[in-house]
Every structure is written in C-alpha cells, then in structure tokens.
N, C-alpha and C positions, 0 to 999 in steps of 0.2 A: 314548607320550604325545603326540607331534606329530600322529599320525593322529587321536587323539581330539580334540585342540584344533582341528584343521582341520574335523572333523565338526561340532563345536559352532559354528564360524564360519560354515560353509555353511548350517547349519540356521537360525542367527540371521539371516543375510542373506536367506534365502528367506522367513522369516516376516515380517520387516520390509518386504520388497519387495511382497509380495502380500496384505498384511493391512491396507491403508489404510482400507478400508470397515468393518472389524471394530471393535467397541467394545473399548477397552483400559482396563486398570486398573493402578494402582500400589499395592503393599502393603508398608509398612515395619513391621518387628516387632523387638521387643527382649525378651530373656529369658535363660534359662540352659539349659545342656545338661550331661549327665553323661558322663564318659569312663571306660570300663571299666578300661583299663590304669592310668590315673592314679588311679583311685578318688577322683575329685574332680569338682566342678562348675566350670564356666567361663562367662564372658560370651559371649552369643550374639546376634548382630545379623543380620537377614535383610532383603534387598531383593528384591522380586518384581515382574516386569513380565508382565502377563497379557493374553491375547487371549480375550475372551468370545465363544465360538462360538455359543452359544444360552443360554437360561436354565439349562440343566442341565450344560453342559460348558464348561470353560476350559482353556487351555494356555499355557505361557510359560516364561520363564527365571528362575532364582533364583540369587542370589549371596549367600553368607553369610560372616560373619567370626566365628570361634570362638577366643577367647583363653583359654588354660588354663595354670595354674601347678601344679607338683607337684615332689616330691623323688624322684628315681629312685635306687634302690639299685644301686651299682656293684660293691661288694666289701667286704672287711674290712681293717682296719688294726690292727697290733699296738701296744698301749699297755701297756707293762709285762707283766703276766701275763694281760691280758685282750685281747679283740678288740673293736674299734669298727666299727660299720657305716658305710661311706662312701656319702654321698648327694650327688647333683648337683642343685643348685637349677636348675629348668628352667622356661622359658617356651616355650610352643608357640603359634604363630600359624597357624591353619588357615583356608584359604579354599576351601570347597567350592562348586562351581557345578553346578546341576541343570537338566535339562529336565523340567518338571512337567506332569502331567495331573491335572485336578481335576474331580470329579463332584459336582455341587451338588444339593440337594434343596429348591428354593424352595417347593414345595407344603406343606412342614411349617411354614413361617414363621407362618402364621395360627394354628397350634395351639400352638407352643412359643415363639413370639416371636423366634426366631433362625433363621438359615439354616445348617443343618449341611452339611458337605461332607467329602469324602475326597480327599487329595492323595497321589499317588505320583510319586516323582522318581528319575531315574537320572542319574549324573554322575561328576565327577572332582574331586579335591581336591589342593591343594598345601599343604605344611606347612613353616614355618620353625621349626627347633628351636634355641633359644638356651640354652646351659647353661654353668655354671661348675663345674669339677671340682678338688677339693683333691688333694694328694699322697695316694696310696693304693696298696695292694697288692690285686690282684684275687684271686678265688677260685682262680686257677691259680698264684698266687705271683708274678705279674709286677708289678713296681713301675712306677707311672705318675706323671709329673710333674703339678703343678697347671697348669691351662690353662682358657681360655675358648674355646668352640667354637660355631659356627653352621653348621647343616647344613640342606639342602633335601631334603624327602621328597615323594613324590606317590603317588597310588593312586586306585582306584575308590571310588565312594561311592553310597549309595542312601538313600532315606527313605520312610516312610509316616506320614502325619499325619491326624488328625481336626481339623477346624476349625469354629468357630462365628463367624458374622458377625451383628452387631447394629446395626441402623440406628436412631439416636436419634429420628428423625422421618420420616414417609413422604416428605416433600419434600427430605430431606437427601441430599447427594451423598457423605456420609461413612458408612462402616461401621467399627465397632470389631470387631477380630478377636481370637480366642483359639485358639491351636494347642496340641496335645499329641500326641506321637508318638515314633517311634524313628528314629534315623539311624545308618547304618552307615558308618564311616570307617576306612580301612585304608591309611594312607600307609606307603610302604616305600622303602628304598634299599639296594642291594647285598645283598639277601636279609634285611635287618633290617626287620621290619614292626611297626608299632604298631597295636594295636586300640583306637581311641578312640571306639568306638560307644557309644551310650547314649540315654537318654530326653531329649526336648526339651519345654520349656514356654515359650511366647512369647505376648505380647500386642502389638497394634499397631493401625494405622489403614489402611483401604483406601479409595481414591477413584478415580473415573473421570477419565481424561485424554484 
C-alpha cells in the first residue's frame, strides 16, 4: 500500500509542477453507486481535478466518497426450537482515489448538443467498516459476545465511465455533467475481501480554474 501511495504522490507532484500552462478543470459530482456484496445502493460523491491536454484528451486525479449501509449475515442463533439469522448492522465508508484518462469527442457537440467522453481510471481505495454485532453462535458452533467494531480495509480499484457535458450557453464557463459506468472496488484485510463493485450514476458541474 505504501508503494502505491508514494507512486500517487510522485505523479501528483509531477503533474502539478509541470502543468502550469495547461488548462485545468474542476468537476464535482453527486450520485449513487451499487455494491455487489451488499446488494444495496449508497451515496457517492466525486471530486475531479483535470488537466486538459487538448480538445480531445484530458487527464487528472479523482477522489470519491462512497457511503454504504447494509446488514451482513454472520451466523445463526438458537431460539427455542428454531434458528434465527444473526446480522450485523454495517456502515462502510469507502474513499477510492483514481488517476484518470479521458477521451473527449467535441466534434459531436454540434450534432447532439452535448460533448460525450469516455473515462478510464486506475487507483486504490481505503474502507472504514463500522458495525455492531449482537450475541450469536456462528455456523461452526462458536459463541460470540456482542460488540462494536471498526476495521480498516484497503485494495485496488478501477473504473470505466461514459460522460456527457452540457454547456447551457456558448459563453458560459460551466458545464453540467452526467456520468454512468462501472467501478471495481476490492478492499481486503488479512485475506478477507469485500467485492463492492457496481454501477455508478452521477450528475454534477464542471468549470475551468
């Protein structure tokens, strides 16, 4: 993890040092994302800092915040002659960071009134898992006490998105953006991995800085 964090830091310093003359954009987005393992949607916030290399290509760094709630099945508990499923109420706070490459198609704007683009990102994610567990007996017959736990997980991440940018007026410095795509998230710790991959839908505002 430290090597990857150092790589991100070096790349960010390199970009910010040698890109003063390049046009820059900021894009803030809000939406929702689905997580496969949780089988649930969560709040998704995205902040993007982009360097516009030319009308067709842009690159930059993206930091997201993904808040997800679900109930994880942990085991069974005997209640009289029946078994009850034990679930842990769970909050997951995931922070993925990506290095993005964006391919834009400005020549289509005159035909369809929006600028479409494709975004591909590779990165890393950290997840804080906060959950409450009642007294239960797991599937191996082991009895567990009630407790609250907070654990930190991390792992690689990737994404591929399609995006549309709509400028309300030719002289405006603002574009409204709409994203849809898929993000792969695989935080793990001590061999325990969560597959929180899923589809993303977001809308936001982009402007030059």
